N, C-alpha and C positions, 0 to 999 in steps of 0.2 A: 805093620803100622797100626797104632791103636785106633779103635772105631770112634773114640770121643777125644775131645781136647780137654786138658786140665783147665785152661782159661784162655783168654784172648792173647796173652803173652806167648804161650806155647803155640797157639794157632798161627800167630804172626811169624814166629821163628821157623815153623815148618813150611809156611808159604814162602818165606825168604829163600829157603833152600832151592825152591823151584824157580826163583827169579834171579839167581846169582849171576846169570849172563848179562844182567843190566848193571852190575857193580862198577863203580868208578867211572861211569860215563857222564860227561859234563852236561848233557842235555836231558837227563832223566829227572822227573819230578814225581813224588808219591803224594797222592791225595787221599785222605781218609774221609769217609762219610760219618759225620758226628751222629751220635756220640760214640756208639759201640765200635765203629770201624776205625777210630783213631788209634786205640791201643794196638790193634792188629797192624795198621799202617806204620806206626812208629817202629815196630820191630823190623819191618821190611826196610824202611828208610835207613835205619841204623846199620843193618847188615850190608846193604848195597852202597852205603855212603852217598845217599841222595837226600836232597832237601824234602821236608815234610810240610804239607799245608792241608787245609780242610776245604771240602767242596760241599756246600750246604744244599740240602734237598728236604722237602717236607711232604709227607703223605697227605692227600686230601681224603679224609675219612668220611664215610657216609654218616650223616647226622643220626645219632641213636645207635649206630653200629660202627663206631669210629675205627675199629680194627679192620674193617672192610674198606679197601682202597678204591675210590672211584677215580683216582688219578694222583698226580704229584706235581709239585712246583719246585723249580730249582733256581739257583742264582742266575740273575740276568732276566728273570721273568718267564723263563721257559716253563710251559705247562703241558703235561701229557695227560690225556683223559682216557679212562677205560669206558668206552661207549657201550660195551656189552652190559656192564653193571648199571650204568646210568640209564640205559633204555629199559632194562628188565625191572628196575625199581622206580622207573618214571620220575627221575630226579630232575627238577626244573633247572634251567640256566641260572635263575636268580639264586637258588640254593648253592649251586656250584660256585658262583661268584662270591657269595657270602663266606663260604668256607675258604676259598682261595685267598680272599682279602685277609682273613684272620691268620692263615698260615704264612702269608707273605710278611705280615708284621712280626711273627715269631721268628721267621727266617732272618729278617733284618736285625732283630734283637740279638740273635745268636751270632750273626756275622760281626756286629759291633763288639760283642763279648769276647769272641775268639781272636778277631783280627785287629781290633782297636783301630788305629790310624793306618795300618798297613794296607797297601793296595792289593787288589786281586793278583794272584800269581800270573806271570806271563806263560801262556800255554802254546803259543804259536811256535811251530817247528820243534816242539818238545816231545819226548817220549813220556806219556802220562800213564802212571799206574794208579788206577782207581780202586780203592780197597773198602770192603765192608766186612762185618763179622759173620755174614751169612746172607744168603739170598733165598727167601721163601717164594716170593713172586718178583717179577722184574719191573713192576710199575714205577717205583721210586727211582730205581737205578737207571731206567730208561730216560727219565727226566734229567738226571745228572749227566748221562751220556750225551743227550741231545744238546744240553747247554755247553758242555765241554767242546763238542764238535763244532760249535759256532766259532770257536777260537782257533780252529785249524791246527790241531797238534799233528806232529809228524806220524805218531803212532799212539794208539790208545789200547791199553791193556786193562782188563778187569780181573781182579784177584779177590777170591773169597775162600774161606776154609771149607764151606759146605753149601751145596745148592743141588736141586734136582737136575737130572740129565736134560729134561725138557727145557728148563730155564737156561742152562748152559748152551744148549743147541740154538735157542732163539737169540741169545746174545752174540754167539759166534758170527751171526750174519750181519751184525752192525758194528762190531769192533774188530781190531786186528788180532787179538789174542785173549783167551779166557783161561785163567789158571785157577783150578779148584781141586781140593784134596779129597773130599768126601762127596759122593754122588748118590744119596738115598733117593729111591723112586718117588717118595712123597716126603714133604717137609712141612709138617703142621706147626712146628715150633723150632726156631733156631736154637733156643736154650737147651733143648734136650740133647744136643750134640756137644754140650760143654758140662763139665763137672761144676765149674764155677762160672755162672753167667750173671754176676752182679752188675747192676746198672752202672754205667760209666757216668761220672758227674761232669758238670761244666768245668769245675776246677781241675779235674784230671786231664781234660782236653787241653786246657790252657797250659798246664804244667808240661805235658808231653810236647806241645808245640815249642815252648821255650827251651826245653831240654834238647830237642832236635836242633833248634837254631844255634844253641851254644856249641853243640858237637860239630856242626858244620863249620862254625867260625873257627873252632880249634883245628879242624882239618886244613882249613885254608890259610891259617897263620904260619 
């Protein structure tokens, strides 16, 4: 197996091979984390003939060091905080609330953009496969997981092309299954594991959601 992925399409296709046992099951739903997780999730959904949707989550970046996550917020208002970072940097609750409010507005904007008038997908008693294009740390993913678990899925699977073993191990204790292809000991940048890691656009996310819906409609007709 190659040590890098050509792009998110290839990463999704290779992940789909590890998830083929979920193919053609009526209660399976694939959720991509926008934006980069959606092209990966689309390939999985297409291969296993399952519907595709998005599950929105936003990182709460430390002001002035936005790449450093002090937590994350997900759909439904679920918020996960990294108290270790918050305490070490002495970040006030007021600052946390300001950042959370701004990210909640962006989350709602993207939800309207991607979903339009469509309601949230029904997750109760479903097998949910939650997909991202890589997991450097689990903070944003944990917020998504916690929000999904409030809907009581029958089974929750996390799938990503690349993640450190320590992160995979931590996730295995809170979900039913973790599928990951590459397990580097440290993961400073997800992009280094892709030859092409171009930013996924909002339009691409919308197109893939529509394409998947059209394909599922064709299967059902």
